[in-house]
C-alpha positions as CSV (number, residue, x, y, z in Angstrom):
1,M,-14.7,-24.6,-34.1
2,E,-11.6,-25.0,-31.9
3,F,-12.6,-21.9,-29.9
4,L,-15.6,-23.8,-28.5
5,Y,-13.2,-26.2,-26.7
6,D,-11.3,-23.2,-25.2
7,L,-14.6,-21.6,-24.2
8,L,-15.8,-24.8,-22.6
9,G,-12.6,-25.2,-20.6
10,R,-12.8,-21.6,-19.3
11,L,-16.3,-22.3,-18.0
12,H,-14.7,-24.6,-15.4
13,P,-14.1,-21.9,-12.7
14,L,-17.8,-20.9,-13.0
15,I,-19.3,-24.4,-13.2
16,V,-17.2,-25.8,-10.3
17,H,-19.2,-23.8,-7.8
18,L,-22.4,-25.7,-8.6
19,P,-21.4,-29.1,-7.2
20,I,-19.8,-27.4,-4.2
21,G,-23.1,-25.8,-3.3
22,F,-25.1,-28.9,-3.9
23,L,-22.7,-31.1,-1.9
24,V,-22.5,-28.7,1.1
25,M,-26.3,-28.5,1.1
26,G,-26.7,-32.3,0.9
27,L,-24.2,-32.9,3.7
28,M,-25.9,-30.4,5.9
29,I,-29.3,-32.1,5.4
30,L,-27.8,-35.5,6.1
31,V,-26.6,-34.2,9.4
32,L,-30.0,-32.7,10.2
33,D,-31.8,-35.9,9.1
34,R,-29.3,-38.4,10.5
35,S,-31.7,-40.3,12.7
36,Q,-35.2,-39.8,11.1
37,D,-34.8,-40.1,7.3
38,K,-37.6,-37.6,6.8
39,Y,-35.9,-35.7,4.0
40,Q,-34.4,-38.6,2.0
41,K,-36.2,-37.7,-1.2
42,I,-34.9,-34.1,-1.1
43,T,-31.4,-35.4,-0.2
44,C,-31.5,-37.8,-3.1
45,F,-32.6,-35.0,-5.5
46,I,-29.8,-32.8,-4.3
47,F,-27.1,-35.5,-4.7
48,F,-28.4,-36.3,-8.2
49,W,-27.6,-32.7,-9.3
50,A,-24.4,-32.7,-7.2
51,T,-23.2,-35.7,-9.1
52,F,-24.3,-34.4,-12.5
53,S,-22.7,-30.9,-11.9
54,S,-19.5,-32.5,-10.5
55,L,-19.2,-34.6,-13.7
56,I,-19.5,-31.5,-15.8
57,A,-16.9,-29.7,-13.6
58,V,-14.5,-32.6,-14.1
59,L,-15.0,-32.6,-17.9
60,T,-14.6,-28.8,-18.3
61,G,-11.5,-29.0,-16.0
62,T,-10.0,-31.7,-18.1
63,V,-10.6,-29.7,-21.3
64,Q,-9.0,-26.6,-19.7
65,Y,-6.0,-28.7,-18.6
66,A,-5.6,-30.2,-22.1
67,R,-6.1,-27.0,-24.0
68,E,-4.2,-24.5,-21.9
69,G,-1.0,-26.3,-21.3
70,Y,-1.0,-26.6,-17.5
71,P,1.8,-28.9,-16.3
72,W,0.5,-32.2,-14.7
73,E,2.6,-31.5,-11.6
74,E,0.4,-28.5,-10.8
75,V,-3.0,-29.8,-11.9
76,G,-2.7,-33.6,-11.3
77,A,-3.8,-33.8,-7.7
78,H,-6.6,-31.3,-8.2
79,L,-8.0,-33.3,-11.1
80,I,-7.7,-36.7,-9.4
81,L,-9.5,-35.4,-6.3
82,G,-12.1,-33.8,-8.5
83,V,-12.8,-37.2,-10.0
84,L,-13.0,-38.7,-6.5
85,T,-15.5,-36.0,-5.5
86,F,-17.7,-37.1,-8.4
87,V,-17.3,-40.8,-7.5
88,F,-18.2,-40.3,-3.8
89,S,-21.1,-38.1,-4.8
90,F,-22.4,-40.8,-7.2
91,L,-22.0,-43.5,-4.5
92,M,-23.9,-41.4,-2.0
93,Y,-26.7,-40.9,-4.6
94,L,-26.8,-44.7,-5.2
95,K,-26.8,-45.4,-1.5
96,L,-29.8,-43.0,-1.0
97,R,-31.7,-44.7,-3.9
98,D,-31.0,-48.1,-2.2
99,F,-29.2,-49.6,-5.2
100,K,-27.5,-52.8,-4.3
101,P,-24.6,-53.5,-3.6
102,F,-24.0,-49.8,-2.8
103,T,-26.2,-50.1,0.3
104,T,-23.3,-51.7,2.1
105,F,-21.6,-48.3,2.2
106,S,-22.5,-46.3,5.3
107,K,-23.7,-42.7,5.0
108,Q,-21.1,-41.6,7.6
109,F,-18.3,-43.1,5.6
110,L,-19.5,-41.5,2.3
111,G,-20.3,-38.2,4.0
112,Y,-16.9,-37.8,5.7
113,S,-15.1,-39.0,2.5
114,L,-17.0,-36.4,0.5
115,L,-16.2,-33.6,2.9
116,F,-12.5,-34.5,2.9
117,V,-12.0,-34.7,-0.9
118,L,-14.2,-31.6,-1.4
119,L,-12.1,-29.5,1.0
120,I,-8.8,-30.7,-0.5
121,T,-10.0,-30.3,-4.1
122,G,-11.2,-26.8,-3.4
123,H,-7.9,-25.9,-1.7
124,L,-5.8,-27.1,-4.6
125,G,-8.1,-25.3,-7.0
126,G,-7.5,-22.1,-5.0
127,N,-3.8,-22.7,-5.2
128,L,-4.0,-22.9,-9.0
129,T,-6.0,-19.7,-9.2
130,H,-4.4,-17.5,-6.5
131,G,-1.1,-19.1,-5.8
132,K,0.0,-21.6,-3.1
133,D,0.3,-19.0,-0.5
134,H,-3.2,-17.5,-1.0
135,L,-4.4,-18.6,2.4
136,T,-1.2,-17.8,4.4
137,E,-0.2,-14.6,2.6
138,P,-2.5,-12.3,4.8
139,L,-1.1,-13.8,8.1
140,P,1.0,-11.5,10.3
141,Q,4.8,-12.0,9.8
142,G,5.2,-13.0,13.4
143,L,2.7,-15.8,13.0
144,K,4.3,-17.1,9.8
145,E,7.7,-17.2,11.6
146,A,6.1,-19.1,14.6
147,F,4.8,-21.8,12.2
148,G,8.0,-22.0,10.3
149,M,6.5,-20.6,7.1
150,E,8.6,-19.1,4.3
151,I,8.9,-15.4,4.9
152,P,9.0,-13.2,1.7
153,S,11.7,-10.7,1.2
154,R,11.4,-7.9,3.7
155,E,10.6,-4.3,2.6
156,L,13.3,-2.8,0.5
157,L,15.2,-0.2,2.5
158,L,18.0,1.9,1.0
159,D,20.7,3.9,2.7
160,P,20.4,7.5,1.5
161,E,24.1,8.0,1.9
162,S,25.3,5.0,-0.1
163,Y,22.5,3.8,-2.4
164,R,24.0,5.5,-5.5
165,E,26.8,2.9,-5.4
166,L,24.4,0.0,-5.8
167,S,23.7,-1.7,-9.1
168,L,20.2,-0.6,-10.1
169,Y,19.3,-4.2,-11.0
170,S,20.7,-6.2,-8.1
171,G,20.3,-3.6,-5.5
172,V,16.8,-2.4,-6.3
173,I,15.0,-4.1,-9.3
174,Q,15.6,-7.8,-8.3
175,P,14.5,-7.2,-4.6
176,I,11.3,-5.6,-5.9
177,L,10.7,-8.6,-8.2
178,N,11.5,-11.0,-5.4
179,Q,8.8,-9.3,-3.2
180,K,6.0,-8.9,-5.8
181,C,6.6,-11.3,-8.8
182,V,8.9,-14.3,-8.0
183,S,6.2,-16.2,-6.0
184,C,4.6,-17.1,-9.4
185,H,7.8,-17.0,-11.6
186,N,10.4,-19.3,-10.0
187,P,11.8,-22.7,-10.8
188,Q,9.1,-24.4,-8.7
189,K,6.2,-22.4,-10.1
190,T,6.8,-21.1,-13.6
191,K,3.7,-19.3,-14.8
192,G,3.8,-18.6,-18.5
193,K,7.2,-20.4,-18.5
194,L,8.7,-17.1,-17.2
195,L,11.4,-17.0,-14.6
196,L,12.0,-13.7,-12.7
197,H,14.2,-14.9,-9.9
198,N,17.4,-14.0,-11.7
199,Y,18.8,-11.9,-14.5
200,K,19.1,-14.7,-17.1
201,G,15.4,-15.7,-16.6
202,I,14.3,-12.1,-17.1
203,M,16.3,-11.7,-20.3
204,D,15.2,-15.1,-21.6
205,G,11.5,-14.2,-21.4
206,G,8.6,-16.7,-21.3
207,E,6.2,-18.6,-23.6
208,E,5.0,-15.4,-25.2
209,G,8.5,-14.2,-26.0
210,L,10.9,-11.6,-24.6
211,I,9.5,-9.3,-21.9
212,I,12.2,-6.7,-22.5
213,S,12.6,-5.3,-26.0
214,S,16.1,-4.1,-26.9
215,A,14.8,-2.3,-30.0
216,K,11.9,-0.4,-28.3
217,T,12.5,-0.5,-24.6
218,D,9.5,1.7,-23.7
219,E,7.2,-0.9,-25.4
220,S,8.6,-3.9,-23.5
221,E,6.0,-6.5,-22.4
222,I,7.0,-6.2,-18.8
223,L,6.1,-2.5,-18.8
224,R,2.9,-3.1,-20.7
225,R,1.8,-5.7,-18.2
226,I,2.5,-3.8,-15.0
227,N,0.8,-0.7,-16.4
228,L,-2.4,-2.4,-17.5
229,P,-5.5,-1.6,-15.4
230,R,-5.7,-3.9,-12.4
231,D,-8.9,-5.5,-13.6
232,E,-7.3,-6.6,-16.9
233,K,-6.6,-10.3,-17.0
234,K,-3.0,-9.8,-18.1
235,H,-2.2,-7.2,-15.5
236,M,0.7,-8.2,-13.4
237,P,1.0,-8.9,-10.6
238,P,-2.5,-10.5,-10.5
239,K,-5.1,-8.4,-8.7
240,A,-5.2,-10.9,-5.8
241,K,-1.5,-10.3,-5.1
242,I,0.2,-7.4,-3.5
243,Q,0.6,-4.7,-6.1
244,L,3.7,-2.8,-7.3
245,T,3.8,0.8,-5.9
246,K,4.0,3.8,-8.3
247,A,7.6,4.2,-7.2
248,E,8.4,0.6,-8.0
249,I,6.8,0.8,-11.4
250,K,8.7,4.0,-12.2
251,L,12.0,2.4,-11.2
252,I,11.4,-0.7,-13.3
253,A,10.5,1.5,-16.2
254,Q,13.7,3.6,-15.7
255,W,15.8,0.4,-15.6
256,V,14.2,-1.1,-18.7
257,E,14.4,2.2,-20.7
258,S,18.1,2.4,-19.7
259,G,18.7,-0.9,-21.5
260,A,18.1,-3.2,-18.5
261,P,21.8,-3.4,-17.5
262,E,22.9,-6.0,-15.0
263,S,25.7,-4.3,-13.1
264,T,25.6,-0.5,-13.9
265,T,25.2,1.6,-10.7
266,I,22.5,4.1,-9.9
267,S,25.1,6.8,-10.0
268,D,26.4,5.9,-13.5
269,L,22.8,5.8,-14.8
270,G,22.0,9.2,-13.4
271,V,18.7,8.1,-11.9
272,S,16.9,10.9,-10.0
273,Q,17.0,10.6,-6.2
274,Q,13.3,11.4,-6.1
275,L,12.5,7.9,-7.4
276,F,14.2,6.4,-4.3
277,N,12.7,8.6,-1.6
278,S,10.0,6.0,-0.7
279,F,12.7,3.4,0.0
280,F,14.7,5.4,2.5
281,P,14.1,4.7,6.2
282,K,11.1,6.6,7.5
283,D,11.8,9.3,10.0
284,E,8.6,9.9,12.0
285,T,9.8,13.2,13.3
286,G,10.3,14.6,9.8
287,I,11.4,18.2,10.0
288,Y,10.8,18.3,13.7
289,P,13.6,17.8,16.3
290,N,14.4,14.2,17.2
291,I,14.6,14.7,21.0
292,E,13.5,12.7,24.0
293,L,11.3,14.6,26.4
294,E,9.2,13.6,29.5
295,T,5.5,13.1,29.0
296,L,3.4,16.0,30.1
297,N,1.2,15.2,33.1
298,K,-2.6,15.1,32.7
299,A,-3.1,18.3,34.8
300,T,-0.9,20.3,32.5
301,V,-2.6,19.0,29.4
302,D,-6.0,19.7,30.9
303,S,-4.9,23.3,31.7
304,I,-3.9,23.9,28.1
305,K,-7.2,22.4,26.8
306,A,-9.2,24.6,29.3
307,E,-8.1,27.6,27.2
308,G,-9.9,26.0,24.2
309,L,-6.6,25.0,22.5
310,E,-6.4,21.9,20.3
311,I,-3.5,19.7,21.5
312,A,-2.2,16.5,20.0
313,P,1.1,14.5,19.9
314,L,3.2,14.8,16.8
315,Y,2.6,11.0,16.2
316,K,1.1,8.3,18.4
317,T,4.0,7.6,20.7
318,S,5.6,11.1,20.6
319,N,5.9,13.6,23.5
320,L,6.3,16.4,20.9
321,L,3.1,18.5,20.6
322,K,1.1,20.3,18.0
323,I,-1.1,23.0,19.4
324,S,-3.7,25.1,17.5
325,A,-6.0,28.0,18.4
326,I,-8.2,27.3,15.4
327,N,-11.4,27.2,17.4
328,I,-10.7,30.3,19.6
329,P,-10.5,33.5,17.5
330,D,-10.5,35.6,20.8
331,F,-7.2,34.0,21.9
332,D,-4.8,36.9,22.8
333,D,-1.4,37.6,24.2
334,Q,-2.5,37.1,27.8
335,N,-4.0,33.7,27.0
336,A,-0.7,32.7,25.3
337,H,1.1,32.4,28.6
338,V,-0.6,29.0,29.1
339,L,1.8,27.8,26.4
340,L,4.7,28.1,28.8
341,L,3.3,25.0,30.7
342,A,4.5,22.9,27.7
343,K,7.3,25.1,26.4
344,E,9.8,22.3,25.8
345,N,7.2,20.0,24.1
346,I,5.6,22.4,21.6
347,V,7.0,22.0,18.1
348,D,4.1,23.1,15.9
349,L,2.0,26.1,16.9
350,D,-0.9,27.6,15.1
351,L,-2.1,31.1,16.3
352,G,-3.4,32.2,13.0
353,Q,-6.6,34.3,12.9
354,T,-6.4,35.1,16.6
355,Q,-6.0,38.4,18.5
356,V,-2.3,38.0,19.3
357,T,0.1,41.0,18.7
358,D,3.9,41.5,18.8
359,A,3.7,41.0,22.6
360,V,3.3,37.3,22.0
361,F,7.0,37.0,21.1
362,E,7.8,37.3,24.8
363,V,6.1,33.9,25.2
364,L,7.3,32.4,21.9
365,K,11.0,33.0,22.7
366,E,10.7,30.5,25.5
367,L,9.5,27.7,23.1
368,K,13.0,26.6,22.1
369,N,11.9,23.5,20.1
370,L,9.4,25.4,18.0
371,T,9.7,24.2,14.4
372,I,6.5,25.5,12.6
373,L,4.9,28.8,13.6
374,R,1.7,30.2,12.1
375,L,0.8,33.8,12.8
376,D,-1.3,34.5,9.7
377,H,-4.2,36.9,9.7
378,T,-3.1,38.5,13.0
379,A,-2.1,42.0,14.1
380,I,1.6,41.0,14.0
381,H,4.1,43.6,12.8
382,G,7.2,41.6,13.7
383,N,8.6,43.8,16.5
384,G,10.4,41.3,18.7
385,I,10.6,38.6,16.1
386,E,14.4,38.7,16.4
387,S,14.1,37.0,19.8
388,L,13.4,33.8,17.9
389,R,16.7,34.0,16.0
390,D,18.4,31.4,18.2
391,H,15.6,28.8,17.8
392,E,17.7,26.2,16.1
393,H,14.7,24.1,14.9
394,L,12.5,26.9,13.6
395,K,12.1,26.1,9.9
396,E,8.7,27.6,8.9
397,I,6.9,30.8,9.7
398,N,3.5,31.8,8.2
399,L,2.9,35.6,8.3
400,V,0.3,35.8,5.5
401,M,-2.0,38.9,5.7
402,T,-0.1,40.5,8.6
403,S,1.7,43.9,8.4
404,V,5.4,43.0,8.7
405,T,7.8,45.9,9.0
406,E,11.0,46.2,6.9
407,S,13.1,45.8,10.0
408,A,11.3,42.6,10.9
409,L,12.1,41.2,7.4
410,Q,15.7,42.2,7.8
411,A,15.8,40.3,11.1
412,L,14.4,37.2,9.4
413,F,17.3,37.2,7.0
414,T,19.6,36.3,9.9
415,F,17.6,33.1,10.9
416,S,19.9,30.3,9.9
417,A,17.4,27.4,10.2
418,L,14.5,28.9,8.2
419,E,13.4,26.9,5.2
420,K,10.1,28.7,4.3
421,V,8.5,32.1,5.2
422,Y,5.1,32.8,3.8
423,L,4.5,36.6,3.3
424,F,1.6,37.0,1.0
425,G,-0.2,40.2,1.8
426,A,2.3,40.9,4.7
427,V,4.4,43.6,3.0
428,E,2.8,46.8,1.7
429,N,5.5,47.6,-0.9
430,Q,7.0,44.2,-1.9
431,E,9.0,45.7,-4.8
432,S,11.1,47.8,-2.3
433,V,12.2,44.7,-0.4
434,E,15.6,43.4,-1.4
435,V,15.8,39.7,-0.6
436,P,19.3,38.3,-0.5
437,T,19.9,35.7,-3.3
438,E,20.3,32.8,-0.9
439,F,16.9,33.6,0.7
440,R,14.8,34.0,-2.5
441,S,13.6,30.4,-2.5
442,I,12.7,30.7,1.2
443,F,10.7,33.9,1.3
444,D,7.4,33.4,-0.5
445,F,5.4,36.6,-1.3
446,G,2.7,34.9,-3.3
447,N,1.1,37.0,-6.0
448,Y,1.3,34.0,-8.4
449,S,0.0,34.5,-11.9
450,L,-0.4,32.2,-14.9
451,D,0.4,33.1,-18.5
452,P,-2.9,33.7,-20.5
453,I,-3.9,30.9,-22.9
454,N,-6.2,31.1,-25.9
455,D,-8.9,29.2,-24.1
456,D,-9.2,31.9,-21.4
457,S,-11.5,33.9,-23.7
458,I,-13.9,31.1,-24.6
């Protein structure tokens, strides 16, 4: 029958909301009825149930404290104030029933006392459930700094040039744990008697044993917990906390499965760079040139828009532009001259499925910062495409479903900056094209096929 005590204790978070509701309602009616006493019977009824339910809440909370091993340092103040909430509620009930000598207490004193202990008790209960920073965690960092609050470890950033020389544990894993786990597993707050603020604590484990298994590393408790569904009770971090990212989970798994070494470097462990990409400083320009340009004036932008072109900045504060003719299939070589108004700013241009021909290269050769160019499903043959050879930023060209000549292809082999050329349906006799070895990963002719499998015939 021991399980009944555990069940009773775990009803506390549910039951505790009953007295809160009754007490708030009772206090509101007291304020409304403060001068007339019209609703004294109703108020008395409410405080009877508030007192009864707060007593049940105290009893279930005491059972939970006794059965589940919470340290008194964490629970004591909450439990004492919970008892005080019951006491003040009972005194208010006796006052409303005119029991002597309790009539000597004023309603104002009992009401303010109740409100105070109720707020503090609820706050301390929230700390137990969600952590001491559950109210302050969502605040902007600048506001936390202004109030002198503790600021959690900042976002982990790695230098792509030197990160390999870092110890995987001290340079990556411990900073991740500091951000996402240490708030609940530190010397001041030791949930599950588990410390995660240093290597020794991690290796020692908690009240349920070791969290890293030396025999079967892939079955280690730390990996099981972080991979549980978020709604599972034992999922870590708790669902109310900031969660580990997929990249962070993969790195912790890689470290554990490598034997959880304390000082071995990333280079020595041979960890793939792909796992670290999300920790490198973000470059908002990406493959586009990182250059400073003057902002186009409104008249110029309006002139470009007047042709029906879609125009947008590369990112919110950028003067680099993306321009698309997606909504104007009749756009032709003559219309293309409007692009010269923004020739320095255009880095991404989509003229796919329009009426442009090879004559458009006379305009495109002036767009020196062009990085991505889409000419798919047009009448392009490539005559004049060599005029783009010196565009040092031109990395991607889409020529899908055009009719590119062999000489145009040969010209593209001399473009030093190209990273991808899409040519599906652009070359009539693909087999006759000899692509130099160094360009085979760049020139994509499509025509992909999958090996047949048995299920294909079902």
